[in-house]
C-alpha positions in Angstrom: 0.6 -10.2 3.7 -1.8 -8.1 5.2 -5.8 -8.2 3.7 -5.1 -4.2 2.7 -1.7 -5.3 0.6 -3.8 -7.9 -1.2 -6.3 -5.5 -2.1 -3.6 -3.0 -3.2 -2.1 -5.7 -5.0 -5.2 -6.2 -6.9 -6.2 -3.4 -7.4 -2.9 -1.6 -9.4 -2.8 -5.4 -10.9 -6.5 -4.7 -12.6 -5.0 -0.9 -13.1 -2.3 -1.6 -15.0 -4.6 -4.0 -17.2 -6.8 -1.5 -17.4 -4.4 1.0 -19.1 -2.2 -2.1 -21.6 -6.6 -2.3 -22.6 -7.0 1.1 -23.4 -3.3 1.1 -25.5 -0.9 2.4 -22.9 2.6 1.0 -22.1 3.4 0.2 -18.5 7.5 0.9 -17.9 7.2 0.5 -13.9 5.0 -0.5 -11.3 5.8 0.3 -8.0 8.7 2.1 -8.4 10.4 3.5 -4.9 12.7 5.9 -3.8 13.8 7.9 -0.9 10.7 10.0 -1.3 8.2 7.9 -2.0 6.7 5.4 -4.7 4.8 5.5 -8.0 2.9 2.2 -8.5 2.2 2.7 -12.4 4.5 4.5 -15.2 2.7 4.3 -18.4 2.9 5.7 -22.3 1.1 6.5 -24.5 3.8 7.4 -26.7 3.1 11.0 -26.5 3.8 11.7 -22.9 4.5 9.9 -19.5 1.3 9.1 -17.6 2.1 8.7 -13.9 -1.0 7.0 -12.7 -1.5 6.8 -8.5 -4.2 3.9 -8.0 -5.9 3.6 -4.9 -8.3 0.4 -3.8 -11.2 0.2 -1.7 -14.0 -2.3 -1.3 -16.5 -0.3 -1.0 -17.1 3.3 -1.0 -18.5 3.4 2.3 -16.1 5.7 3.4 -16.1 7.2 0.3 -14.9 7.8 -3.1 -10.5 5.9 -3.8 -9.9 9.3 -5.7 -10.6 11.2 -2.9 -7.7 9.8 -0.7 -5.4 11.5 -3.5 -5.0 15.3 -1.9 -2.6 18.4 -3.0 0.0 16.6 -0.3 -0.1 13.6 -2.0 0.0 14.9 -5.4 2.8 16.7 -4.4 4.9 13.9 -3.3 4.1 11.9 -6.8 5.4 15.3 -8.6 9.2 14.7 -6.1 8.8 10.7 -7.1 8.6 11.6 -11.1 11.2 13.8 -11.0 13.5 11.0 -9.6 12.4 8.4 -11.7 13.2 10.8 -14.7 16.7 11.1 -13.1 17.4 7.5 -12.8 15.7 6.5 -15.9 18.0 9.4 -18.2 14.8 11.2 -19.2 15.6 15.0 -20.1 12.4 16.0 -21.0 8.9 14.7 -21.6 5.4 15.5 -21.5 4.0 14.1 -18.0 0.5 13.7 -17.0 -0.5 12.5 -13.7 -4.0 10.5 -13.1 -5.6 8.7 -11.2 -7.3 4.9 -11.5 -9.8 4.3 -8.4 -10.7 0.8 -8.1 -13.4 -0.4 -6.1 -13.2 -4.3 -5.3 -16.4 -5.1 -3.5 -15.4 -8.4 -1.6 -18.8 -10.6 -3.5 -19.7 -8.1 -5.9 -18.0 -6.6 -9.0 -14.9 -4.5 -9.4 -15.1 -0.9 -11.4 -11.8 1.0 -12.1 -12.4 4.9 -13.0 -10.2 6.4 -14.6 -9.4 10.2 -14.1 -6.7 11.8 -17.0 -5.0 15.1 -15.9 -6.3 14.5 -12.0 -3.7 16.7 -10.7 
């Protein structure tokens, strides 16, 4: 497994644990379809919370959340529609969040949670 894949997996694990500590229930992780992938799908009992997780080993080239642009957000929305159909969910309120994880090799790990990011 490539170093970037290991870093990404670690970030997703940290993000899922963070969400659970915030009281959310994780429903799916790394759900894939022909349109793409959803990193984490969770619920707070009121709404579906679709989370894009971006992990970096530092912020030298910008923060992780900056990687979620309009095109990426549109793709996540399309994949979310496929998730809803695959799980036979007819309607629910949906919030799209971004979790920015910075896991420096020899430093602290930080998780920033941007609720309703797009």
